[in-house]
C-alpha positions as CSV (number, residue, x, y, z in Angstrom):
1,M,-4.6,16.7,7.3
2,A,-6.8,14.0,5.8
3,L,-7.3,10.7,7.3
4,I,-8.9,8.0,5.2
5,S,-9.7,4.6,6.5
6,L,-11.4,2.0,4.2
7,E,-12.3,-1.6,4.3
8,L,-12.4,-2.9,0.8
9,P,-13.7,-6.2,-0.4
10,A,-11.0,-8.5,-1.7
11,T,-11.9,-8.2,-5.3
12,P,-10.0,-7.1,-8.5
13,H,-11.6,-3.7,-8.1
14,A,-10.1,-3.0,-4.7
15,A,-6.9,-1.4,-6.0
16,A,-8.9,1.0,-8.2
17,R,-11.0,2.1,-5.2
18,A,-7.8,2.5,-3.1
19,R,-6.3,4.8,-5.8
20,E,-9.5,6.9,-5.8
21,A,-9.1,7.3,-2.1
22,V,-5.4,8.4,-2.6
23,R,-6.5,11.0,-5.1
24,E,-9.1,12.4,-2.7
25,A,-6.6,12.7,0.1
26,A,-4.0,14.3,-2.2
27,R,-6.5,16.8,-3.5
28,D,-7.7,17.7,-0.1
29,T,-4.2,18.2,1.4
30,G,-2.2,19.6,-1.5
31,V,0.0,16.6,-2.0
32,G,2.0,17.1,-5.2
33,D,1.4,15.1,-8.4
34,D,4.8,13.3,-8.1
35,D,4.2,12.2,-4.5
36,R,0.5,11.3,-5.3
37,W,1.7,9.1,-8.2
38,R,4.2,7.3,-5.9
39,V,1.5,6.7,-3.3
40,E,-0.9,5.4,-5.9
41,M,1.7,2.9,-7.2
42,I,2.6,1.8,-3.7
43,I,-1.1,1.4,-2.7
44,T,-1.8,-0.5,-5.9
45,E,0.9,-3.0,-5.2
46,L,0.0,-3.5,-1.5
47,V,-3.8,-3.8,-2.1
48,T,-3.2,-6.2,-5.1
49,N,-0.9,-8.3,-2.9
50,A,-3.6,-8.4,-0.2
51,V,-6.3,-9.5,-2.6
52,K,-4.1,-12.0,-4.4
53,H,-2.3,-13.6,-1.4
54,G,-4.7,-12.9,1.4
55,P,-7.4,-15.2,2.7
56,G,-10.2,-13.4,0.8
57,G,-11.4,-11.3,3.7
58,P,-11.6,-7.5,3.6
59,V,-8.5,-5.4,2.8
60,E,-8.0,-2.6,5.3
61,L,-6.5,0.7,4.0
62,A,-5.5,3.7,6.0
63,I,-4.0,6.9,4.6
64,D,-2.9,9.9,6.6
65,A,-1.9,12.8,4.3
66,G,-0.8,16.2,5.5
67,G,2.1,18.7,5.5
68,R,4.5,16.1,6.6
69,G,3.8,13.8,3.7
70,V,1.7,10.7,3.3
71,R,1.7,7.6,5.6
72,G,-0.3,4.6,4.5
73,E,-1.0,1.1,5.8
74,V,-2.6,-1.9,4.1
75,G,-3.5,-5.2,5.8
76,D,-5.7,-8.2,5.5
77,P,-6.9,-10.8,8.0
78,G,-4.3,-13.4,6.8
79,P,-1.4,-14.8,8.8
80,G,1.0,-12.1,7.7
81,I,4.0,-11.9,5.5
82,R,6.6,-14.6,5.9
83,R,10.3,-13.8,5.7
84,R,10.8,-16.0,2.6
85,E,8.4,-13.7,0.8
86,L,10.9,-10.9,1.1
87,T,13.6,-12.6,-0.9
88,R,15.0,-11.1,-4.1
89,R,13.5,-12.3,-7.4
90,R,15.2,-12.6,-10.8
91,A,14.1,-10.2,-13.5
92,T,12.8,-13.2,-15.5
93,E,10.6,-14.5,-12.7
94,E,6.9,-13.8,-12.9
95,G,5.7,-11.8,-9.9
96,G,7.3,-11.5,-6.5
97,R,8.7,-8.0,-6.8
98,G,5.9,-5.9,-5.3
99,L,7.6,-5.2,-2.0
100,F,10.8,-4.2,-3.9
101,L,8.7,-1.7,-5.8
102,V,7.3,-0.4,-2.5
103,D,10.9,-0.1,-1.2
104,A,12.0,1.9,-4.4
105,L,9.0,4.3,-4.3
106,S,8.6,5.0,-0.6
107,D,10.9,7.0,1.7
108,S,10.4,4.3,4.3
109,W,8.3,1.2,4.8
110,G,8.0,-1.8,7.1
111,L,5.8,-4.4,8.6
112,S,3.6,-4.2,11.7
113,E,4.8,-6.2,14.7
114,D,2.5,-9.1,13.9
115,R,3.5,-8.8,10.2
116,S,-0.1,-8.5,9.1
117,R,0.1,-5.0,7.8
118,V,2.6,-3.1,5.5
119,W,3.1,0.6,6.3
120,F,4.9,3.2,4.1
121,E,5.8,6.8,4.2
122,V,6.3,9.3,1.3
123,A,7.8,12.6,2.4
124,P,6.8,15.9,0.8
């Protein structure tokens, strides 16, 4: 089992560093390429959202990978996700579909009780 916990600066490079961490965890635990790709896409969306919509503070990333799959969590020091941010977007609208991508690629996902962190799971 590999547990990675990072605090990333809220910069455009944060998503790339998060993907590197996912690759390390996948390599160390034998997570398959398809699952690794799914986790990388999910992490990219969540970290990018935290950088783009968060208050500019550090982005916290936790990844737990092992025989039971991958569980990840991304948060920032902002006020959390409001319900209206989870509404459906039209295909022609710019942005606003990141969490729908997380929903499509993960086996399960949700929000922490205080709505400040998004968690996801990808089964093996």
